[in-house]
N, C-alpha and C positions, 0 to 999 in steps of 0.2 A: 280133903280135896277142896280146891278153891278155883273158882272160875271168875275172871274179870273180863268184862266186855267194855271196850271204849269205842264209841261210834261217833264220827263227825258227820257222816251222811249215809243214807241207806245204799247198799250195794247188792245187786242181783246178778250173779255170775254162775256159770255152769262149768264144772271141771270133770275130767275123766276120773272116775272112782278107782280105776286100776292103779293109777299113779299115786293117788293119795294113800292107798293101801300100802304101796311100796314105801312111801315116806314114813308111814306109821311104824314100820319095823325098827326105826331108830329110837322109838319111845323108851326102851330100857336104858339108853345111854344118858338120859336127862330126867331131872325132876320136873322141869317145866317145858312147855312148848308154846310158841307164839305164832299165831296165824295173822298175817297182815294182808288186807285186801283193799284195793282201790279200783274204781271203774276203769276198764280198758287195759289194765296192766296185770302181769302174772301175780298169783298168790305166792306169798313167801311163808314157808314153814321153817321155823327156826327152833333148834334144840340147843339150849345152853349146856355146855359140858364142863362144869366146874371151872378150874383154873386154866384148862386147856383151850378154852375159846368156845366156839359154837360150830354147829353144822346147819347149813341152810340149803333148802330145796326150793326151786322155783318152778311153777307150773302155769303155763298160759291158759286162759279160759278157752272153752270150746267156742268156735265161731259159728254163729247161727246163720244158716243160708237163707237168703230172701227168695221167696217163690216167684 
């Protein structure tokens, strides 16, 4: 098992766990998963699927309401 983290700037976002759990069901299709995050844009969950290409999921961060 290998984990590589590349960070250009700190990111603090909140996502709905129910959708991330759904995305995780694609894990058996790939040996690697890439999570890409940037401030204010959706997280990208990408599974490389051999010579066939890839499967990508996008999830927008939760919007925090101002009181």
